[in-house]
C-alpha positions as a Markdown table, in Angstrom:
| # | Residue | x | y | z |
|---|---|---|---|---|
| 1 | Met | 0.0 | 0.0 | 0.0 |
| 2 | Leu | 1.5 | 3.3 | -1.1 |
| 3 | Gly | 1.4 | 6.2 | 1.3 |
| 4 | Val | 0.3 | 9.5 | -0.1 |
| 5 | Leu | 3.1 | 12.0 | -0.1 |
| 6 | Leu | 2.1 | 15.3 | 1.4 |
| 7 | Pro | 4.1 | 18.3 | 0.2 |
| 8 | Glu | 6.1 | 19.9 | 2.9 |
| 9 | Val | 4.2 | 22.6 | 4.6 |
| 10 | Pro | 6.2 | 25.2 | 6.5 |
| 11 | Pro | 5.0 | 25.7 | 10.0 |
| 12 | Pro | 2.6 | 28.6 | 10.4 |
| 13 | Glu | 4.2 | 31.8 | 11.4 |
| 14 | Pro | 3.4 | 32.9 | 14.9 |
| 15 | Ala | 0.8 | 35.6 | 15.0 |
| 16 | Ala | 2.2 | 39.1 | 15.3 |
| 17 | Pro | 1.9 | 40.3 | 18.9 |
| 18 | Val | -0.9 | 42.9 | 19.1 |
| 19 | Pro | 0.7 | 46.1 | 20.4 |
| 20 | Glu | -1.0 | 47.3 | 23.5 |
| 21 | Val | -2.6 | 50.6 | 22.8 |
| 22 | Ser | -2.4 | 52.9 | 25.7 |
| 23 | Val | -5.7 | 54.7 | 26.1 |
| 24 | Asp | -5.3 | 58.0 | 27.8 |
| 25 | Glu | -7.9 | 58.3 | 30.5 |
| 26 | Pro | -10.1 | 61.3 | 29.7 |
| 27 | Glu | -9.9 | 64.1 | 32.1 |
| 28 | Pro | -12.9 | 64.3 | 34.4 |
| 29 | Val | -15.3 | 66.9 | 33.1 |
| 30 | Glu | -16.5 | 69.3 | 35.8 |
| 31 | Leu | -20.2 | 69.3 | 35.7 |
| 32 | Pro | -21.9 | 72.7 | 36.2 |
| 33 | Glu | -23.8 | 73.1 | 39.4 |
| 34 | Pro | -27.3 | 71.7 | 39.0 |
| 35 | Val | -29.9 | 74.3 | 38.4 |
| 36 | Glu | -32.4 | 74.5 | 41.2 |
| 37 | Leu | -35.8 | 73.9 | 39.7 |
| 38 | Pro | -38.8 | 75.6 | 41.3 |
| 39 | Glu | -41.1 | 73.5 | 43.3 |
| 40 | Pro | -43.1 | 71.5 | 40.8 |
| 41 | Met | -46.8 | 72.5 | 40.8 |
| 42 | Ser | -48.9 | 69.7 | 42.1 |
| 43 | Val | -51.0 | 68.4 | 39.2 |
| 44 | Leu | -53.0 | 66.1 | 41.5 |
| 45 | Glu | -54.1 | 68.9 | 43.7 |
| 46 | Pro | -54.8 | 71.9 | 41.5 |
| 47 | Glu | -55.5 | 75.2 | 43.3 |
| 48 | Pro | -59.3 | 75.7 | 43.3 |
| 49 | Val | -60.3 | 78.4 | 40.9 |
| 50 | Val | -62.9 | 80.6 | 42.4 |
| 51 | Pro | -64.8 | 82.5 | 39.7 |
| 52 | Glu | -65.6 | 86.1 | 40.2 |
| 53 | Pro | -69.2 | 86.5 | 41.2 |
| 54 | Val | -71.2 | 87.6 | 38.2 |
| 55 | Glu | -73.8 | 90.2 | 39.0 |
| 56 | Leu | -77.0 | 89.1 | 37.4 |
| 57 | Pro | -79.3 | 91.8 | 36.0 |
| 58 | Asp | -82.7 | 92.2 | 37.5 |
| 59 | Pro | -85.1 | 89.6 | 36.2 |
| 60 | Leu | -87.1 | 90.9 | 33.3 |
| 61 | Val | -90.7 | 91.5 | 34.3 |
| 62 | Leu | -93.0 | 90.7 | 31.5 |
| 63 | Pro | -96.1 | 92.8 | 31.4 |
| 64 | Glu | -99.2 | 90.8 | 31.9 |
| 65 | Pro | -101.3 | 90.6 | 28.7 |
């Protein structure tokens, strides 16, 4: 039985080392002071709106026929 002759394959080259990329840490950004928001108006408890009293005119007196 004849063996199959394989062509000589050179050994694979070692993978090139990955250079370590030095990532500069970003400088901390100073956040501005938070803006003080006014007290939120309560939506669940609205202020009661009191309508101005409307002066009704005198009732019209219809003359009797």
